[in-house]
C-alpha positions as CSV (number, residue, x, y, z in Angstrom):
1,M,66.7,103.8,227.7
2,K,67.8,100.5,226.2
3,K,70.1,101.7,224.2
4,V,71.9,103.7,226.8
5,M,71.8,100.4,229.0
6,I,73.1,98.8,226.0
7,G,76.2,100.9,225.5
8,V,77.2,101.3,229.3
9,L,77.1,97.4,229.0
10,F,79.2,97.2,226.1
11,V,81.9,99.4,226.8
12,G,81.5,97.7,230.5
13,L,82.2,94.4,228.9
14,L,85.3,95.8,226.5
15,M,87.2,97.5,229.4
16,G,86.7,94.3,231.4
17,C,87.8,91.5,228.7
18,S,90.9,93.5,228.0
19,Q,91.5,93.3,231.7
20,A,92.5,97.0,232.1
21,A,89.8,98.3,233.8
22,V,89.5,98.5,237.7
23,P,86.0,97.7,239.5
24,E,85.0,100.1,242.0
25,I,82.2,100.1,244.4
26,V,80.1,103.8,244.8
27,G,77.6,105.0,247.4
28,G,76.5,108.6,248.3
29,V,74.1,111.0,247.1
30,R,72.8,110.9,242.9
31,D,69.0,112.2,242.9
32,G,68.7,110.5,246.5
33,L,71.1,108.0,248.1
34,A,72.8,105.6,245.7
35,I,74.7,102.6,245.1
36,G,76.6,101.0,242.3
37,L,79.6,99.7,240.3
38,Q,81.7,102.1,237.9
39,L,85.0,100.8,235.8
40,E,87.8,102.9,235.0
41,A,90.6,102.4,232.9
42,G,93.5,104.0,231.4
43,V,93.1,105.1,227.9
44,A,96.6,107.6,227.7
45,R,98.7,109.0,229.9
46,N,96.7,111.6,231.0
47,L,92.9,110.6,230.3
48,T,90.9,107.5,231.8
49,A,87.7,106.2,230.6
50,R,85.3,105.7,233.1
51,G,81.7,104.0,233.1
52,A,79.0,103.5,236.0
53,I,75.6,102.4,236.4
54,E,73.8,102.5,239.9
55,F,70.9,102.7,241.8
56,N,69.2,105.1,243.7
57,S,66.4,106.1,246.4
58,G,65.2,109.5,243.9
59,N,62.1,109.5,241.6
60,Q,64.5,108.2,238.9
61,P,66.3,105.1,240.4
62,V,68.8,103.9,237.9
63,C,72.1,106.1,236.4
64,A,73.6,105.3,234.0
65,L,77.4,107.6,233.2
66,I,79.9,107.3,230.4
67,G,82.8,109.6,230.4
68,G,86.1,110.5,231.2
69,K,88.6,111.6,233.7
70,I,91.5,114.2,233.8
71,P,93.8,114.6,236.0
72,L,94.4,118.3,237.4
73,T,96.5,118.9,240.5
74,A,97.7,117.2,243.6
75,I,95.7,118.6,247.0
76,G,98.7,117.3,249.8
77,R,99.3,113.5,248.7
78,M,95.4,113.4,247.4
79,P,95.6,113.8,243.2
80,L,92.8,115.6,241.7
81,G,90.6,114.9,238.5
82,L,88.2,116.6,236.6
83,G,85.5,114.4,235.7
84,L,83.3,114.7,232.4
85,G,80.6,112.6,231.0
86,L,77.5,111.7,229.9
87,V,74.6,110.8,232.7
88,G,71.3,109.0,231.8
89,Y,68.5,109.0,234.8
90,F,65.9,106.3,234.1
91,G,62.5,104.9,235.5
92,N,59.4,106.0,236.7
93,N,58.3,106.6,232.5
94,K,60.9,109.4,232.3
95,N,64.4,109.0,231.2
96,D,66.8,112.4,231.1
97,V,69.9,112.5,229.6
98,G,72.4,115.2,230.3
99,F,76.3,115.7,231.0
100,S,77.9,115.1,234.1
101,L,80.7,117.5,235.6
102,T,82.4,116.0,238.8
103,F,85.8,116.8,240.9
104,I,87.2,113.6,242.0
105,L,90.1,113.2,244.7
106,N,91.9,110.0,244.9
107,R,93.6,108.4,248.1
108,M,90.9,109.9,250.4
109,L,92.4,109.6,254.0
110,D,95.4,108.8,252.9
111,V,93.9,105.2,252.1
112,E,95.1,104.0,248.4
113,P,91.7,102.2,247.2
114,L,89.2,105.2,248.4
115,F,88.7,108.3,246.5
116,L,86.1,111.3,246.9
117,E,83.4,112.7,243.7
118,F,81.9,115.6,244.3
119,G,80.3,118.0,241.2
120,V,76.7,118.1,239.7
121,D,75.1,116.2,237.1
122,V,72.6,118.2,234.6
123,A,70.1,116.0,233.2
124,G,66.7,117.4,233.0
125,K,67.7,119.9,235.9
126,G,70.8,120.1,238.1
127,R,71.1,117.6,240.5
128,P,74.1,117.4,243.5
129,V,76.3,114.6,243.5
130,C,78.5,113.5,246.5
131,Q,80.1,110.1,247.2
132,F,82.7,107.9,247.9
133,G,84.1,105.1,246.2
134,Y,86.6,102.0,247.1
135,K,88.6,100.5,244.3
136,I,89.0,96.9,244.0
137,Y,92.3,96.1,242.6
C-alpha cells in the first residue's frame, strides 16, 4: 500500500511542479460514497494522464488511481473520453489492485468545468463507478 500511495503522490507532485496539471474535485459512487482529488495533465495531443486519490464509505476506505484518458467522440457539445488505468483499494487489512475502465463526459450540462465519469473498477471484484467532477482552473 505504501508503494502505491508514494507512486500516486510522486506523479501528482511531478504534474503539479510542471504546472501542467488541472486539479479536479470528484465525488459520487466508487465502492460506497466517495470524495477525492484528481489531477489531469495533457501528455500528447490525444492522451491525458490522470491520477487520483479518493476516500469512500465502503469496506476499503481509500482508493488510488493512475492512468490515462483517450478522446473518442462528442455527444452533442459534450466530448466523450475513454479512461483506462490501474486502481487500488486499501484499508481494513485488505488491499486490492486491478484496472479501471470508465467513460468520461466533459462539459456536462453545458458547464465547461463539470464532467461525469461512469464505468467499472475491477480490483478483487467488479465495482461500479459513477461520479461527478469539477475542474478547478
